[in-house]
Every structure is written in structure tokens, then in C-alpha cells.
VOTI-291491 format. One line per 5 residues: their letters; for each residue x, y, z of C-alpha. Coordinates in steps of 0.001 Angstrom, whole numbers, plus 500000, padded with zeros to 6 digits. Example, Ala and Ser with C-alpha at 12.3 -4.5 7.8 and 13.67 -1.06 7.14 Angstrom:
REM VOTI-291491
AS = 512300/495500/507800; 513670/498940/507140
END
This chain:
REM VOTI-291491
GAGIW = 295487/157859/788132; 294793/158246/784403; 292154/155693/784009; 294665/153486/781958; 297155/150897/783244
DYGNI = 300858/151837/782595; 304164/152092/784368; 304172/150065/787662; 307688/149090/787039; 310435/147378/788973
GVMAV = 308623/145270/791554; 310061/144666/795041; 308524/142179/797315; 309226/140428/800707; 308617/136802/800842
RPERG = 309303/134021/803253; 309362/130514/801505; 308627/127540/803788; 310496/125108/801656; 313303/125422/799146
DRLTL = 311216/124982/796127; 308775/127615/797124; 311355/130384/796017; 310946/128935/792509; 307147/129174/792797
NTVKH = 307469/132726/794059; 309548/133711/791144; 309263/131803/787785; 305574/132034/787805; 303966/135342/786841
YGYRS = 303510/137295/790068; 303865/133997/792051; 304807/136187/794991; 301813/137636/796867; 300584/138265/800358
RFSHL = 297450/138716/802291; 296950/142086/804040; 294291/144117/805635; 293517/147957/804912; 293197/148013/808853
SETAE = 297028/147676/808902; 297789/150250/806122; 299138/153786/806727; 299271/156172/803775; 300564/159811/804125
PGFYR = 302101/162122/801747; 305393/160659/800783; 305029/157535/802996; 303307/154176/802914; 303329/151250/805322
VFLET = 301512/147924/805404; 301744/144642/807281; 302119/141745/804902; 300374/138918/806638; 301883/135913/804691
PQVTA = 305695/136480/805214; 304876/138469/808613; 306860/141472/807380; 306130/145295/807784; 306793/146968/804440
EMTAC = 307373/150610/804397; 308180/153110/801487; 309161/156652/801518; 310094/159066/798598; 313536/160726/798684
GLFSG = 313579/163326/795961; 311952/163036/792471; 313529/159953/791099; 314532/157949/794281; 312997/156363/797471
IHRYT = 313796/153883/800272; 311996/150702/801146; 312333/149250/804566; 311275/145676/805347; 310959/144627/809082
SNKNY = 310618/140948/809844; 308663/139366/812604; 311519/138042/814894; 309552/135007/815922; 309267/133583/812442
KQRLH = 311723/130523/811680; 311948/131062/807886; 314470/133606/806606; 313341/136860/804918; 313728/137042/801169
IIVDP = 313543/140082/799096; 312694/139740/795284; 313476/142513/792794; 311322/142000/789664; 312048/144329/786741
THTGT = 309348/142496/784636; 306700/143758/786896; 304475/146119/784834; 301020/147796/785590; 299872/146734/782107
PKACQ = 299718/142801/781959; 302671/141534/779869; 303924/144903/778966; 307679/143830/779590; 309300/143385/776245
ESQVV = 312826/143088/777633; 314672/143293/780974; 318020/142803/782658; 319572/142685/786094; 323189/142830/787021
YDKAL = 324527/142561/790520; 327965/144148/791245; 329104/142086/794341; 331841/144571/794946; 329863/147672/795171
GVLTG = 326734/145807/796591; 324571/147457/793918; 321811/145953/791672; 321193/147646/788310; 318939/146831/785470
HVLNK = 316349/147961/783166; 313009/147095/781582; 311437/147901/778198; 307840/148673/779089; 305230/148565/776432
GSLTG = 302213/149604/778404; 298721/150714/777469; 299919/154221/776634; 303715/153915/776577; 303407/151333/774011
RNGKG = 301646/153616/771549; 304991/154535/769988; 305173/151071/768717; 308009/149805/771155; 307460/151208/774609
IFVYF = 309957/152960/776821; 313058/151919/778800; 313015/152409/782529; 316503/151972/784277; 317027/151301/787870
VAQLS = 319799/150975/790525; 319096/149450/794013; 321244/149249/797066; 320025/146470/799570; 321526/146568/802875
PGTTE = 320596/144489/806057; 320203/146249/809278; 323158/144399/810732; 326779/143874/809739; 325959/140283/808905
EFDEI = 326006/139703/805083; 323030/138292/802947; 323008/134457/803307; 322427/134235/799613; 322136/136380/796440
GVWNS = 321206/135188/793123; 319059/135599/790012; 316106/134057/788411; 314285/133738/784992; 311885/131440/783372
SGVFP = 314300/128597/783326; 314694/128586/787242; 316500/130042/790228; 320252/130446/790110; 322140/130994/793386
NSFFS = 325272/133066/793318; 324753/134149/789766; 324655/138001/789203; 323364/138343/785626; 320085/137532/783931
SGKDL = 318079/138946/780962; 315000/138072/779132; 311604/139142/778073; 308985/137241/780117; 310474/136609/783698
NGAYF = 313682/137800/785155; 315088/139227/788414; 317147/138912/791397; 316726/137812/794966; 318370/138387/798376
IAGEN = 318070/136013/801401; 318637/137565/804721; 321154/136103/807221; 319857/134365/810359; 319836/137427/812578
QTVIN = 318771/139908/809958; 315167/141312/810723; 315463/144694/808768; 316460/145126/805128; 316560/148509/803534
VKIAI = 316504/149119/799788; 317511/152337/798376; 316309/152545/794723; 316324/155120/792034; 314875/155031/788351
SFLSV = 315850/156897/785270; 314357/157201/781826; 317900/157908/780343; 320417/155244/781542; 321734/153091/784408
DQAML = 324360/155694/785020; 321797/158498/785270; 319807/156308/787805; 323043/155952/789862; 323377/159700/789630
NLKSE = 319918/160224/790671; 320478/157991/793722; 323690/159603/794872; 322243/163101/794432; 318832/162462/796038
VHNQT = 319466/159801/798727; 323300/159602/799270; 323857/158570/802826; 320318/159507/804144; 318457/157078/806174
FDQCQ = 314859/155959/805763; 313689/158217/808603; 315576/161283/807398; 314196/160894/803829; 310581/160559/805261
IQTQA = 310954/163593/807613; 312308/165846/804752; 309665/164502/802198; 306754/165137/804603; 308208/168480/805477
NWEEV = 308176/169461/801786; 304581/168316/801385; 303712/170223/804767; 305137/173455/803035; 303231/172872/799838
LGQVE = 299867/171999/801393; 300393/174694/804075; 300254/177234/801207; 296537/177245/801658; 295100/177475/805472
VQSLD = 291531/176743/805741; 288951/176902/808532; 285586/175279/808974; 283485/174310/811947; 282978/171113/809997
EERVK = 286191/169128/810403; 285147/166784/807433; 285188/169715/805172; 288852/170576/806105; 289922/166991/805553
KFYTA = 288105/166766/802133; 289807/169955/801137; 293274/168931/801917; 292812/165473/800552; 291658/167093/797317
LYHSL = 294607/169667/797226; 297071/166815/797933; 295612/164655/795034; 295596/167922/792781; 299331/168345/793358
MAPTS = 300545/164880/792453; 300758/165618/788857; 302233/166291/786211; 305248/164109/786507; 308726/165895/786852
FAETG = 310748/164447/783984; 314044/166374/784076; 316587/164320/786042; 319779/165174/788031; 321730/167606/785948
SVYMG = 318551/169037/784347; 318503/166445/781439; 315522/164644/780153; 314582/162208/777386; 313017/163950/774527
MDNKP = 310190/163020/772083; 312978/162048/769784; 314508/159564/772022; 317545/161649/772556; 318714/163443/775760
HSLPA = 318208/167236/776147; 319056/169783/778585; 316546/172280/780001; 316461/175574/778027; 317559/178621/779947
GQSMQ = 314820/179981/782408; 312989/176614/782530; 313336/174749/785999; 311515/171481/785071; 310368/169317/782249
YTDMS = 307007/167875/782900; 305138/164939/781335; 302345/162455/782066; 299578/165083/781352; 296156/163796/780698
IWDIH = 295423/167103/778968; 291831/166334/777924; 291079/166115/781700; 293268/168661/783518; 292997/171758/781250
RSQAP = 289964/173179/782791; 290587/172578/786649; 293921/171039/787622; 296217/173040/785342; 294606/176352/786231
LLGLL = 294901/175502/789907; 298576/175115/789384; 298657/178419/787512; 297236/180275/790570; 299083/178597/793367
HPKVL = 302379/177556/791492; 302572/179973/788595; 306296/178784/787669; 304973/175243/787406; 302364/176247/784756
EDIAS = 305047/178151/782950; 307283/175127/782896; 304366/172925/781714; 304012/175357/778815; 307707/175235/778099
SLVNM = 307505/171432/778293; 304766/171232/775580; 306927/173413/773361; 310043/171328/773931; 307863/168298/773031
YKDGG = 306968/170118/769645; 310593/171100/769099; 312031/167651/769836; 309094/165497/768439; 307375/167527/765739
DIPRW = 303950/168008/767190; 302390/169469/770363; 301047/166410/772238; 297426/165612/772926; 298326/163463/775936
PIANV = 302069/162866/776606; 303225/160064/778882; 306977/159881/779372; 308488/160806/776014; 305548/159147/774017
YSGCM = 302699/160738/771978; 299866/158595/773457; 297185/160126/771331; 294823/159428/774119; 291315/161153/773948
IGSHS = 290438/163884/771595; 291207/167516/770675; 294233/169543/771070; 293531/170964/774451; 297142/171590/775103
FQILL = 296391/174803/773230; 294262/175989/776204; 297091/175361/778715; 299316/177426/776520; 296909/180130/776165
DAAVK = 296130/180048/779923; 299839/180599/780735; 299889/183419/778013; 297023/185525/779321; 298131/185297/782679
NLTSS = 301611/186458/781799; 303437/183171/782713; 305533/182848/779529; 308678/184675/780251; 310822/181575/779555
VNMSL = 308399/180086/776963; 309199/180261/773296; 305683/181613/772363; 306362/181976/768553; 307457/178402/768489
AYEGM = 304389/177560/770557; 302075/179369/768015; 303880/177680/765109; 302899/174179/766488; 299442/175247/767393
KLQAT = 298694/176511/763912; 300495/173602/762217; 298231/171193/764154; 294902/173023/763343; 295497/173230/759613
DPSRP = 297607/170331/758552; 295946/166938/758300; 299184/165219/757626; 300653/165756/760932; 301550/162393/762571
HVGRS = 300482/163441/766089; 298019/166039/764828; 295423/165301/767601; 292530/165924/765172; 290697/163015/763409
DLKDY = 288564/164016/760286; 290397/167323/760002; 289729/167479/756256; 285883/167503/756606; 286097/169912/759513
LKLGY = 288191/172350/757396; 285820/171915/754461; 282467/171722/755995; 282956/173332/759320; 282078/170168/761248
CTQET = 283228/166396/761483; 280916/164149/759585; 278998/161208/760928; 280008/158695/758311; 283694/159437/758783
VDNSV = 284030/159413/762580; 281744/157863/765292; 282375/160758/767614; 281728/163518/765250; 279856/165894/767648
SLTLA = 282434/165712/770258; 285279/166252/767825; 283509/169255/766159; 282891/170891/769647; 286528/170215/770757
YAFDD = 288055/171715/767562; 285907/174692/767754; 287334/175279/771407; 290826/174684/770263; 290365/176848/767242
WAVGK = 289379/179608/769691; 292626/179115/771513; 294781/179470/768327; 292848/182700/767464; 293307/184061/770851
MAQLL = 296953/183314/770936; 297334/184746/767201; 295682/187939/768640; 298165/188076/771465; 301143/187668/769043
GHSED = 299931/190185/766503; 298854/187779/763794; 295631/189664/763037; 294695/187802/759857; 295044/184332/761734
AAIFS = 293266/185663/764510; 290225/186494/762292; 290379/183013/760570; 290467/181103/763819; 287888/183276/765515
KRSKN = 285444/182512/762752; 286358/178747/763027; 285632/178869/766686; 281879/179392/765856; 281772/175945/764106
YQNVW = 279971/174501/767173; 277037/176141/765777; 277162/173730/762706; 276187/170747/764873; 273369/172576/766831
QSSRQ = 270003/171228/765713; 267633/174090/766628; 264280/172287/766849; 265747/169681/769199; 268039/172225/770857
LMCPR = 270904/169645/770821; 274369/169144/769386; 273726/166338/767002; 275774/164180/764516; 275508/165442/760932
NASGW = 276460/163806/757700; 278438/165397/754744; 275120/166326/753011; 274000/168343/756015; 271373/165916/757341
FDCPL = 271162/165744/761180; 270837/162384/762998; 269861/163388/766576; 269397/160579/769231; 265821/159978/770159
DPAIH = 266895/160095/773865; 269684/162494/774438; 270502/160725/777839; 271482/157423/776397; 275037/157314/777552
DWIVR = 277946/156231/775226; 279445/153983/777883; 276275/152027/778567; 274786/151810/774962; 276789/152603/771925
VDGFT = 275540/156052/770587; 277197/157641/767458; 278471/161291/767893; 279858/161406/771370; 283079/160653/773457
EGDAA = 282571/159372/776850; 279118/161046/777160; 275844/161673/775480; 273853/164435/773787; 272505/165659/777109
EWRWF = 275972/166224/778503; 277729/167548/775304; 274870/169906/774897; 276819/172380/777157; 280319/172028/775886
VPHDV = 281102/175547/774349; 283400/176772/777025; 284902/179477/774963; 281650/181110/773928; 278971/180641/776692
PGLIE = 276978/183761/775447; 277017/182274/771944; 275494/179106/773338; 272723/180902/775268; 271703/182741/772057
LFGSS = 271119/179218/770644; 268644/178552/773350; 266773/181667/772537; 267081/183426/775934; 269074/183471/779224
ATFAK = 265819/182228/781001; 265392/179152/778659; 269192/178280/779110; 269032/178550/782854; 265716/176449/783000
ELDEF = 267200/173758/780746; 270467/173563/782548; 268774/173514/785998; 266637/170569/784749; 269771/168837/783495
MMKSH = 271523/169207/786904; 268412/168087/788972; 267786/165020/786939; 271430/163918/787744; 270302/163668/791421
NHPSN = 268195/160473/790383; 271586/158591/789666; 273485/158570/792901; 276214/156100/791790; 279782/157107/791911
FLPNP = 280712/154020/789806; 278306/154096/786854; 278190/156818/784305; 275412/159491/784968; 273456/160095/781847
YYWAG = 272708/163735/782898; 275354/165833/784781; 278208/163405/785467; 280618/164654/788191; 282876/161863/787518
NEPDI = 284067/162838/784053; 285056/165758/782101; 282741/166527/779139; 280269/168595/781201; 282704/169553/784173
LAPHL = 281922/173236/783675; 278223/172981/783556; 277393/173709/787159; 279146/177090/786806; 277337/178270/783593
FNFAK = 274414/179750/785320; 276359/182820/786073; 276485/183693/782368; 272579/183600/782314; 272638/185998/785322
RADLT = 271548/183123/787709; 274511/182986/790025; 272146/181652/792661; 271718/178291/790702; 275545/177994/790317
QKHVR = 275776/178262/794147; 272903/175687/794692; 274338/173037/792402; 277983/173451/793306; 277278/173176/796925
WLVDN = 275088/170150/796410; 277945/168494/794363; 280513/169408/797019; 278454/167879/799858; 276888/164805/798043
KYSLQ = 279460/163680/795383; 282659/163889/797495; 283453/162335/800706; 286101/160739/802859; 284898/157144/802010
PDGVP = 286911/154895/799614; 284496/156136/796729; 284832/159704/797907; 285948/160941/794346; 282866/160665/791884
GNDDY = 285022/158957/789224; 288459/158447/788019; 290400/161372/789379; 292349/161750/786059; 295634/163207/787427
GTLSA = 293856/165472/789992; 291071/166833/787662; 288239/165965/789948; 290029/166780/793091; 290933/170279/791604
WLVWG = 287325/170731/790758; 286551/170125/794565; 289331/172605/795704; 287866/175314/793371; 284171/174367/794326
MLGLY = 285198/174631/798115; 286772/177964/797571; 283861/179559/795797; 285778/180184/792545; 286141/178562/789211
PLTGT = 288566/179163/786276; 287495/179805/782911; 290572/178458/781203; 292272/180426/778556; 290854/183532/780028
TQYIL = 291553/185706/782935; 288000/185095/784378; 286958/183182/787459; 283305/182264/788069; 281965/182978/791546
GSPSL = 280254/180036/793373; 279322/179132/796997; 282316/178831/799339; 281911/175922/801779; 284710/176804/803935
DKAVI = 284432/179449/806581; 287936/180940/805755; 290781/180274/803444; 294102/182186/803491; 296031/181476/800316
HLPYK = 299848/182435/800216; 300651/183289/796690; 304125/183819/795180; 303126/187071/793375; 304591/190502/794157
GGSTL = 307309/188850/796008; 304749/187174/798241; 301044/187932/798444; 298170/186690/800377; 294531/186078/799211
TMTAY = 292164/185882/802242; 288689/184431/801590; 286028/184644/804215; 282525/183207/804243; 280374/184782/807032
NNSAE = 277301/182928/808518; 278417/179864/806506; 276474/176608/807257; 274922/173608/805575; 271740/175674/805150
NIYVG = 273281/178989/804145; 274441/178073/800632; 273571/181237/798823; 275755/184370/798717; 273741/187379/799796
RASIN = 276556/189768/799029; 280176/189690/798319; 282997/192114/797897; 286699/192219/797033; 288962/194546/798960
GMPID = 285841/196208/800239; 284477/196782/796656; 280962/195195/796181; 280421/192521/793507; 277464/192678/791426
LKENA = 276206/189195/791863; 273094/189656/789630; 274830/191006/786511; 278389/190100/786704; 279310/187365/789251
FLEHA = 282944/186974/787959; 286355/188017/789077; 289534/188740/787117; 292847/187057/787735; 294340/190475/788293
DLVSK = 291767/190891/791139; 293407/187973/793023; 297089/188547/792419; 297801/192303/791609; 298074/193272/795281
TAVTL = 300076/192113/798189; 296945/191449/800212; 293650/190721/798796; 290373/190292/800709; 287447/188441/799238
EFWMQ = 284336/188235/801548; 281051/186457/801049; 277867/187004/803298; 276020/183720/803059; 272171/183243/803639
NEPI = 269621/180453/803144; 267717/182044/800319; 268881/183315/796946; 269055/187053/796249
END
């Protein structure tokens, strides 16, 4: 999830009113329909969900069928006297009271229910009006017997044998099963374009398939995708953790091009995919995913990352700006920075741009980095940043985080300019990428808020967290965490500490102090595994030639911050960000986004065979010998038989992993650092 409520549209619910007036209570009150259930009666698998609803005594099942369609199946307890009712509620939204307008129409001749909702959610509402979600549903009983009754409802009441209703607050349709009907199937599809497109999606993706056929095909698709990585471990829990994390990592972004390769653009107009682009993607929490989940897609599914880059360029072309955090076809403006630049750069340096208009991408990047008037610029206080080289404390309350984010983004613009031959721009943005130094207070060795006259205002305690006590200067973190946010120039950050030894010592203390805060619910004032500002910190030791400390801390986090319990992810997953971190951590690698580098860590799996789509099909085989809970340190390592210098250069290049049809990466584990 994204950490913010949105979508959750088109509610479908099985109910069984005991008296006639109970149908009214189940509909014309907000979410009057409800049921008890137990997690013990739940089954959740890729592409399939089942739960027993205790109140109506109904087993509810759902399976995906394509990208925009699915089938529900409701099976009633035969011994129950009251007839089964199915309620379809287009006013249902994830964000409370997000429905601005809705409509249902039942075509009795076709047996099809259609409608729409205008959803103004927490993020989708940031365009001022929300987004339309259209739907079509075919409800069919499991017998030849017709439904006993079909009608609509709204805030005025329930209307049997009426087939149209519209409204803002409460509105929907209901279906009452016949006396002998115990199974009701609901084939349903959505569209962000129109009801006609929803119908086209349903016909294309579901057609005449049954529930079981869709479930089998969907789960076969997931099995193929997850089977791309084959892992082994004597510890079965590690295997389950890995595949759970991999599954979560691959659930985003959202496929947005519908049947016929059309999508709704940021200008609220339909567009067709450009030549060479396979899919338009959206729902990207870019502040989160750019350093873990997006690079994972780039390695495992390079065409997906290429299409993500094309999607960002399309959003610029259609809407005027590269988005900071797109949801559907809305500029949500969520979080800070312009870290979509890093995704574009990551695709470029890994040669994943054959179908991407890179000149247009660079045009949008430079515009956002230099023009404060852009409506979706992604940069608050850009005027001060351009004038002074930092964002000022008196203008914005998260000035340090903004300055560090903009320096990171400027580095991406400079690197892209260099790749495209814009040497003057490259020099300008390379210089701007050093602006992180302007908020470094040398005597405190902290990144601190600074006012326009140059005066620093460092917090007395750097570990006072923004989410617990309001502290000026930082976004979702504190000075202790943002101290390490220079992902584009770690050697330069080390210089600010005076020496590699001092840097490693301070970072090690920071990591160790985080152990005193075991909660996966509350923010950690030191290293916070559950959020993004310091997500790279455990791997930074390699830059200080202390790969052993990276190995120690990454392995501890894998074993202690992730589990198979309900709180098994140390924070909000943010569209697979934290799960992707775990995938990388268990493999013993971590990407340095926007570059071709991978940081070596401590593999916690005995073996991983990754089937990659390079060279017409390649294989990366990773083996950790003598691996155990005690043997967390890498004694030696090699790639294709060539030794890796773990002391001086514990890194690999992207080409090392993908340039041959068969690559072998080997680790020899031990219980003491080298």
C-alpha cells in the first residue's frame, strides 16, 4: 500500500436480511452492510482470496482475470432460510466520503449492470475534482432460475424492479437470489475511460471463462513470474520470507493501458501507446520505490522499467510536467523531490531506453529543475535553492530534506545531460549536486536547517523524530537519519566526516542504537527500517572499505525486522519498497540507483538461480557456501571465478550480472569478518 487511503471503489457484498426492512438498513446507511469473519477462515494467494462471512453464512471468493477484470463467487449455506442478497455499491470508497457522484444502470435484456463513480480520494482528489471509475458487472446465479428480485437503492430508500439510480451520497443496485440459488457469480471489470471500455475489458479478459479457469490461469501467470527466481535454504522460513517479499515487490506499479492499448492521460484525454511501448504505468510512490523496487524491476523485468520510463515521459507530454507521485492520471504532488529523475536515469545507464523519448525526458527534467513556475514542479522553495544553494528555514519547514533531495535530483539531471551530450548543462547540474554541503554543520557533523542569512539551527538532540515531536528541517525523519542522505556522492559525504574510519564508526553507532527500538509500529529515531530516508544507510559501509559492517547490519535487519507474522514488514510497504529491500538483502546485493553499481552484502539464502531476459535468456546463479545464522560474514567472493576485492572494492557492475548467458556469483561465508 501507499500509506494513504484511496480507490477502494465499487463495493460488492453478500447479505441476508432477516426481515424486509433490513435491506433498507443494509443499504441506505453508510456501509450498513457488514459481516463478522475470522482470519482463520481466510485464504489469500496470488490472484485469489476467500473468506467465510459469518453473518450471512456465505463463502466469498474473488479471483483476478486479466488486468482490469475479475470474478466473484458467493456460495450460500444451504441450510439458511433467508435468501441471499448481493449488493453492488459504487459509492464505496477507500477514502471516507470520497464519492462525488455515482450512477448505476441495469440492462434487463442483457443482464448487465453498468455505472460509474467520481472518486475524490486522498490523492486522486488533489486535482481538485477526482477521477471517474467506470464499471460493468454481470451477475449470474448458479442455476437456470432467475433472480427473485432486482432493484436499486439510494438515500431515499429501496426501489424494487427499478433499474436506474444516481446520486452523490448513497446509490447502488441489489440482487435477491431465487429460492434454490446457492451460488452467485459476479463477472466485473473496471475502466478509467468509459463504460464501453469497461465492457470491452470484460469481453477481452473474461469472456466465457469460469471462476476456476480464471483462477488457474492467473495463478499460473504468478507462478511463472515468481519462478523466475529459484531459491534454496535449509531454513524454510527464509524461503517463505523471500517469496512473500518478491510477490509484494511485483504488485506495483499499476498497469493503466486498457484493452486496445489506450489510457487516460494527465490531460483527461484518451491516448494510445507510442510505438515500442508495451504498457502505460501509474500509481508510483516514486519517493519510496526509486532506490529499491524500481531497480529490482530493472534487473528482473527490464522492459517494465523501460515502459515505466516511457510512462513518465508520456505524463510530461500529456500533462506538462514529469510527476513526483502519479496516481491514475493525477499529479498527487505527494512527498518531496523529483526522484522520477532517478528512475529515468537508472533506465538510461542500463540501456533500457530504446522506446523512450530521451530528449523529451531531459527537457522535462531540466524544466522542473530550473523553473519555479511549473504547476507540478515537485520543488518547493526552488527560488531560494537556486539563489543560495539551499532551501531556507524561514520559507519551508522541511528545508534540510528538500535541499538534500534537490541535490540528489540535480545529480540525476547532470548525469542525463552528460549522457545526451549537453556538456554545459552537465557541468551546471554537477555543481548543484554538491549543494548538500551547504546544510552540513561541521562542528555538529549534521545536516541542519539554515536561514537566508546563513545561520544554522541544529537540533539539540538529532534523534528527536519528526513524527513524534515536530522538528523543523526534516520530512518523515530526524537529523540522525537524514545525516546519511547523499546517495549520489557517498565519497563526498565521507570527506565531510574527516575520514573513512570516523564515518564508519558514526554509522555503526547509528545502526546499533536502532536495536534499542524494536517496534515495527512506531518510528525509530535512529535507523528506521520501516521508512525511506535512510534506507541505503546499512550498505554505506562499503564506501568506507568496511564491507564487514554492511554484512553485519544487513543480516541483522533481514533476521530481526522481517518475519512471517502480521507485522512482518517493518513499516508501510510503500508499493513494495520495503519488500524489495528484503529481496535485495537476502540475495546479498543492493542497487545504487542511477548508476550501474551494486553494493555487495551478506546473502542469507544458500542458493538463488535468477532467470533473466538478457542475451535472449541468461542465468545468474548465486551460491553462499557454509551459510548459517552464525556465518554472516563473507570470507571471500568471486564472479565467474574471478576474485572480488572485499576490502577495497566490494561492488559489482550491472554488466557483471547481465552481459553473459551464464553468470556465477559465489560467496564463502564465515563467522568472523576478514
